[in-house]
C-alpha positions in Angstrom: 18.2 2.4 7.6 15.8 1.4 4.8 12.4 2.8 4.2 10.9 -0.7 4.4 12.2 -1.1 7.9 10.0 1.8 9.0 7.0 0.4 7.0 7.5 -2.9 8.7 7.7 -1.3 12.2 4.5 0.7 11.4 2.3 -2.3 10.8 -0.6 -2.2 13.3 0.5 1.3 14.6 -2.1 4.0 14.7 -1.3 7.3 13.0 -2.9 9.3 15.7 -0.7 7.7 18.4 2.3 9.5 16.8 0.9 12.9 17.8 3.8 15.0 16.5 3.8 13.3 13.1 0.0 13.4 12.9 0.0 17.1 13.6 2.8 17.8 11.1 1.0 16.1 8.2 -2.3 17.8 9.1 -0.6 21.2 9.0 1.1 20.4 5.7 -2.3 19.6 4.1 -4.2 22.4 5.7 -5.5 24.5 2.7 -4.4 21.8 0.3 -5.5 22.2 -3.4 -6.3 18.7 -4.7 -6.7 19.7 -8.4 -3.7 17.8 -9.7 -4.6 14.6 -7.8 -8.3 14.9 -8.8 -7.2 15.2 -12.5 -4.6 12.3 -12.5 -6.6 9.8 -10.4 -10.2 10.9 -11.4 -11.1 11.4 -7.7 -14.5 12.5 -6.4 -14.4 16.0 -4.8 -17.1 17.5 -2.6 -16.0 20.5 -0.8 -14.2 20.5 1.6 -13.4 16.8 1.0 -11.5 14.9 -1.7 -12.2 11.1 -1.7 -9.7 8.2 -2.3 -10.5 4.5 -2.7 -7.5 2.5 -1.5 -7.7 -1.3 -1.5 -11.0 -2.1 0.1 -11.5 1.2 1.9 -12.8 4.7 1.2 -10.8 7.6 2.6 -11.4 11.4 2.6 -9.1 14.3 3.2 -10.6 17.6 4.5 -8.7 20.2 2.6 -9.5 22.9 5.2 -7.7 21.2 8.1 -5.6 18.4 6.5 -7.5 15.7 8.5 -7.7 12.2 7.0 -10.7 9.9 7.7 -11.7 6.4 6.7 -15.2 5.2 6.2 -16.2 2.8 8.9 -16.7 -0.6 7.3 -20.3 -1.7 6.9 -22.9 -1.8 4.2 -23.9 1.8 3.3 -22.1 3.1 6.4 -22.2 6.9 6.8 -19.7 6.9 9.7 -16.1 8.1 9.4 -13.2 7.6 11.7 -9.9 9.4 12.2 -8.2 6.3 13.6 -6.1 5.3 10.6 -3.0 3.1 10.7 0.3 4.8 10.0 1.1 3.0 6.7 -2.3 3.7 5.2 -2.2 7.4 6.3 1.3 7.8 4.7 0.2 6.3 1.5 -2.9 8.5 1.1 -1.1 11.7 2.0 1.7 10.9 -0.5 -0.8 9.8 -3.2 -2.4 13.2 -3.0 0.6 15.4 -2.4 3.4 13.9 -4.5 1.6 13.0 -7.7 3.3 14.7 -10.7 1.5 16.5 -13.5 0.7 14.0 -16.3 1.9 11.1 -14.2 1.5 7.8 -16.1 2.7 4.2 -15.8 5.7 3.0 -17.9 4.5 -0.6 -18.2 8.0 -1.7 -17.0 8.0 -3.8 -13.8 10.8 -3.5 -11.3 11.5 -5.0 -7.8 10.4 -2.5 -5.2 13.9 -2.4 -3.5 15.2 -0.8 -6.7 13.4 2.4 -5.7 15.3 2.8 -2.5 18.6 4.8 -2.9 19.8 3.6 0.5 19.7 0.0 -0.6 21.0 0.8 -4.0 24.1 2.5 -2.6 24.7 -0.1 0.0 24.0 -3.1 -2.2 21.7 -4.5 0.5 18.5 -5.9 -0.9 17.4 -7.4 2.3 13.7 -6.5 2.8 12.3 -6.8 6.3 8.8 -6.8 4.9 9.1 -10.0 2.9 10.7 -12.5 5.2 7.9 -13.0 7.6 5.3 -12.9 4.9 7.0 -15.7 2.9 7.4 -17.8 6.0 3.8 -17.3 7.0 2.6 -18.7 3.7 5.0 -21.6 3.3 2.9 -24.6 2.4 -0.3 -22.4 2.4 -0.7 -21.5 -1.3 -4.5 -22.1 -1.2 -4.9 -19.6 1.6 -2.7 -17.0 -0.2 -4.8 -17.5 -3.4 -8.1 -17.1 -1.6 -6.9 -13.8 -0.1 -5.6 -12.5 -3.5 -8.9 -13.4 -5.1 -10.7 -11.5 -2.3 -8.6 -8.5 -3.2 -9.7 -8.8 -6.9 -6.3 -10.0 -7.9 -5.6 -11.3 -11.4 -3.6 -14.5 -11.7 -0.3 -14.4 -13.4 1.9 -17.2 -14.7 5.1 -16.8 -12.6 6.5 -18.6 -9.6 4.3 -21.1 -7.7 1.5 -18.4 -7.3 1.6 -14.9 -8.7 -1.0 -12.1 -8.8 -1.5 -8.6 -10.0 -3.4 -6.5 -7.4 -4.4 -2.9 -7.5 -4.1 -0.6 -4.5 -6.2 1.8 -6.7 -6.8 1.7 -10.5 -3.5 3.5 -11.4 -1.4 1.6 -8.9 -0.9 -2.1 -9.7 1.5 -4.4 -7.9 2.7 -7.9 -8.9 3.2 -10.4 -6.1 5.3 -13.5 -7.0 5.5 -16.3 -4.5 7.7 -19.4 -4.5 6.8 -22.1 -2.0 9.5 -23.8 0.2 11.1 -26.9 -1.2 13.9 -29.2 -0.1 16.6 -26.7 -1.1 15.1 -23.2 -0.5 12.8 -21.5 2.0 9.6 -19.8 0.7 10.3 -16.5 -1.1 8.1 -13.6 -2.2 8.8 -10.7 -4.5 6.7 -7.6 -5.2 7.1 -5.7 -8.5 5.9 -2.2 -9.1 5.8 0.1 -12.1 9.1 1.9 -12.7 7.2 5.2 -12.7 5.5 4.7 -9.4 7.6 7.6 -8.0 5.6 9.8 -10.4 2.7 9.1 -8.0 4.3 8.8 -4.6 7.6 9.0 -2.7 9.5 5.7 -2.8 9.0 5.4 1.0 5.2 5.4 0.6 5.6 2.5 -1.9 7.0 0.5 1.0 4.0 1.5 3.1 1.7 0.3 0.3 3.4 -3.1 0.2 3.1 -3.4 3.9 -0.6 -2.8 3.6 -0.8 -5.4 0.9 0.9 -8.0 3.0 -1.3 -7.1 6.0 -4.5 -7.3 4.1 -3.5 -10.7 2.5 -2.6 -12.0 6.0 -5.9 -10.8 7.5 -7.9 -12.3 4.7 -6.0 -15.6 4.8 -6.5 -15.8 8.5 -10.3 -15.3 8.0 -10.2 -18.1 5.3 -8.3 -20.3 7.7 -10.8 -19.7 10.5 -13.9 -19.8 8.4 
């Protein structure tokens, strides 16, 4: 079963609801030394916390007990919550724990499925994350573009609408969208840097793409309702 199947199933699922998984990751990161992550990403560190900005949110890991928290949205909010969603929690833990010494981008873009050895061996490139997203934005390019702009995306010249969006400064993704026509349904592809696995496990990359799709969907919904 592909990693992206799990990322797809995790959308909207709270990390703390999976008590055994939550406890496991907190134990793994109890006593964590963030020196490598701080060096590679240029993170802020104020004992006992290390801070990560991911998309539009600020997160912190308590290195004493492995607990992740997210700043409650709101101007100059000082409140933090442990109620993270599964995908975002997995990305932050992997970003901090898996980054290699001297990790750097290659500048070569590859389709995200190329990172998954299960799909490479099976020859199955079907991605459960992309089908619903492409269908949701068929005929809705303006809504897609408003959402990508809200995520500080940079417009590219590919497909019918394409954007480069950063989950954090060192982690760009490229989203390429082709709208439906008389012959083909809407399609979407996400490209990542070939060296992304120097920063996180390939499964976490699927979680990051799931977060990207969810954030675009939420923003497009707000634009539609606004």
